[in-house]
C-alpha positions as CSV (number, residue, x, y, z in Angstrom):
1,M,0.0,0.0,0.0
2,D,1.4,3.4,-0.8
3,R,2.0,6.2,1.7
4,K,-0.7,8.5,0.4
5,T,-3.3,5.9,0.8
6,T,-2.1,5.3,4.5
7,D,-1.9,9.1,5.1
8,I,-5.5,9.8,4.1
9,R,-6.8,7.0,6.3
10,M,-4.8,8.4,9.2
11,R,-6.2,11.8,8.6
12,F,-9.7,10.5,8.5
13,G,-9.2,8.6,11.6
14,I,-7.8,11.7,13.3
15,K,-10.8,13.7,12.1
16,L,-13.2,11.1,13.2
17,R,-11.8,11.0,16.8
18,Q,-11.8,14.8,16.9
19,C,-15.5,14.7,16.1
20,R,-16.3,11.8,18.4
21,L,-14.6,13.6,21.3
22,Q,-16.3,17.0,20.6
23,A,-19.5,15.0,20.7
24,A,-18.5,13.6,24.1
25,L,-19.0,10.1,22.9
26,T,-16.9,6.8,23.6
27,Q,-15.9,4.6,20.6
28,E,-18.6,2.2,21.9
29,E,-21.3,4.9,22.0
30,L,-20.5,6.0,18.5
31,A,-20.4,2.4,17.3
32,E,-23.7,1.7,18.8
33,R,-25.2,4.8,17.2
34,A,-23.8,4.0,13.8
35,G,-24.6,0.3,13.9
36,L,-20.9,-0.7,13.7
37,H,-18.5,-2.5,16.0
38,R,-16.4,-0.9,18.6
39,T,-13.2,-2.5,17.4
40,Y,-14.1,-1.3,13.8
41,I,-14.2,2.4,15.1
42,G,-10.8,1.9,16.8
43,G,-9.4,0.6,13.6
44,I,-10.7,3.6,11.7
45,E,-9.2,6.0,14.3
46,R,-5.9,4.3,14.1
47,G,-5.9,4.6,10.2
48,E,-6.1,0.8,9.9
49,R,-9.4,0.6,8.1
50,N,-10.3,1.7,4.5
51,V,-13.7,3.0,5.3
52,S,-16.6,2.6,2.8
53,L,-18.7,5.7,1.8
54,V,-21.8,3.9,3.5
55,N,-20.0,3.7,6.7
56,M,-18.7,7.1,6.5
57,L,-22.3,8.2,6.2
58,K,-23.4,6.1,9.1
59,L,-20.6,7.7,11.2
60,A,-21.6,11.3,10.2
61,R,-25.2,10.7,10.9
62,A,-24.2,9.2,14.3
63,L,-22.3,12.3,15.0
64,N,-25.2,14.6,13.8
65,L,-22.9,15.9,11.0
66,K,-23.3,16.0,7.4
67,L,-20.9,13.7,5.5
68,S,-19.1,16.7,4.0
69,E,-18.4,18.0,7.6
70,L,-16.9,14.8,8.5
71,V,-14.5,14.7,5.5
72,T,-13.7,18.4,5.4
73,G,-9.9,18.8,5.5
74,I,-8.8,15.4,5.3
75,D,-7.1,15.8,2.0
76,N,-5.1,18.5,3.4
77,E,-2.3,17.4,5.9
78,S,-2.2,21.0,7.4
79,A,-5.9,21.2,8.0
80,L,-6.1,18.9,11.0
């Protein structure tokens, strides 16, 4: 896997964690709201998972965000 692919996954994971903490949710609470498994959330936050668009939408809705808000800035390393 190339570095750019890993970097975007890491940046999305960081953004997800920031949004989750801002919403005062644990990984388990976010997972329950999104209909996903807690260990999957942890994997996303660590940049280990390549998240599907469907799951991004589930996460955004669970955080009461628009999908665009959840992904804003992840393509720019300095934005996070």
